C-alpha positions as CSV (number, residue, x, y, z in Angstrom):
1,M,66.8,-54.7,75.4
2,N,63.4,-54.6,73.8
3,G,64.5,-56.4,70.6
4,R,63.8,-53.4,68.3
5,T,66.2,-51.0,66.6
6,Q,65.2,-47.5,65.2
7,R,67.4,-45.5,62.9
8,T,66.6,-42.3,61.1
9,Y,68.0,-41.5,57.6
10,S,67.7,-38.3,55.6
11,V,66.3,-38.8,52.1
12,T,66.5,-36.1,49.4
13,G,64.2,-35.5,46.5
14,M,60.8,-36.4,48.0
15,T,58.1,-33.8,47.1
16,C,54.7,-35.5,47.5
17,S,52.7,-38.3,49.1
18,H,53.5,-40.6,46.2
19,C,57.2,-40.1,47.1
20,V,56.5,-41.1,50.7
21,A,54.5,-44.2,49.6
22,S,57.3,-45.3,47.2
23,V,60.1,-44.9,49.9
24,S,57.9,-46.6,52.5
25,E,57.1,-49.5,50.2
26,E,60.7,-50.2,49.2
27,V,62.3,-49.8,52.6
28,G,59.4,-51.7,54.2
29,A,60.2,-54.7,51.9
30,I,63.6,-55.2,53.5
31,D,63.8,-58.4,55.6
32,G,63.4,-57.5,59.3
33,V,61.9,-54.1,58.9
34,S,58.7,-53.8,60.9
35,D,57.9,-50.1,60.4
36,V,58.8,-47.2,58.2
37,V,57.8,-43.6,59.1
38,V,58.5,-40.9,56.5
39,D,58.3,-37.2,57.4
40,L,58.0,-35.4,54.0
41,P,58.8,-31.9,55.1
42,S,62.2,-32.9,56.7
43,G,63.0,-35.9,54.5
44,A,63.5,-38.0,57.7
45,V,62.8,-41.7,57.2
46,T,62.7,-43.6,60.5
47,V,63.2,-47.4,60.1
48,T,62.2,-49.8,62.9
49,S,63.5,-53.3,62.8
50,A,64.1,-56.3,65.0
51,E,67.9,-56.2,64.2
52,P,70.0,-53.4,62.9
53,I,69.7,-53.1,59.2
54,D,72.8,-52.5,57.1
55,E,72.8,-49.0,55.7
56,T,73.7,-50.3,52.2
57,R,70.4,-52.2,52.1
58,V,68.4,-49.1,53.1
59,R,70.4,-47.0,50.5
60,A,69.6,-49.5,47.8
61,A,65.9,-49.6,48.7
62,V,65.7,-45.7,48.7
63,E,67.5,-45.6,45.3
64,E,65.1,-48.3,44.0
65,A,62.3,-45.9,44.9
66,G,64.0,-43.2,42.9
67,Y,65.6,-41.1,45.7
68,Q,68.9,-40.7,47.5
69,L,70.1,-40.9,51.1
70,A,71.7,-37.7,52.1
71,G,75.3,-37.7,53.2
């Protein structure tokens, strides 16, 4: 195993580059997260971390940025 985990979430409500920056900043601040890639058109947010991150932590960070995880 390479010691990295990637998981993609679907985020609703993002409409511009400011939205992308807000989500990237909040999710990127979670301990253990090494990279966050946000695809604005699809709403996909791919989180790379050393260990799996609990979805509730990602959900809380996305909500802090003002958006919602889909589903």
